[in-house]
N, C-alpha and C positions, 0 to 999 in steps of 0.2 A: 870587830867593832871598834877597837882602839884606834886603828888606822883611820877609820871614818871620823871618829870623835876628834882626832887631832886636826882635821880640816877646818874646824869651827873655832871661833874665838872664845865663845862661852858655852857653858852647859845648856843654857836656854836656847841658843841658836841650834845646837845639835838636836835637842828634843823636838823643836819645830820641824827641822828637816827630816828627822826620823819619823815623826807623825805623818808628814806628807808622803813619805815613801810607803808607809804602811797603808795609808788611805788609797794610794794609787794601786797598790797590789790587790787590796780588797775589792776595789771597783773592777779590776780586770778579772778577778776570780768570779765575782758575781755575774759578769758578762759571759762566762763560760770558758775563760782562759784556763789552761792547765800548764804549770811549769814543766810537767813531764813530757809534754807533746810538742815542745818548741822545735822548730826547724826553720831553715832558711826560706823555704817555699811555703806560701800561704795555702797551696792546694793540699798540703798534708794536715792542715788544721782541722780538727774534729772536736766538736763540743762534747762536754761530758754527757749531755743528754743522749747524743747520738751513740756514744760508746755504750751507755747503759742499755739502750734499746737493742743494739746489736748483740750484746751479751745475753739479754733475756731471750731474744729470738733463738740464739744458738742453744741455750740451755733447754728451751722448750722443745726444740727439735730432738735433742738428745733424750729428753724425758719421754717424748712420744715414741721414739724408737725403742726404748727400754720397755714401755708398756706393751707395744706391739709384740715384742719378743716374748714377753711374759704370757700374754694371752694366747699366742700361737703355740706355745709349748704345752698347753693343757688340752 
């Protein structure tokens, strides 16, 4: 933060710039962007909603398999 702060002449200029950075990041996050999934190619971009749906589908399959094994064992 100190390196970034030194780029501005006054504290108020720094705060305005910092608020703009925060607002930009928040807009990107609201649009589905995730900093953990960044890559050079846009084809690897996956929204958080898609990731959650895939996770739920996978866990549902695992749960159904467990129930099938449980009922088949009796």
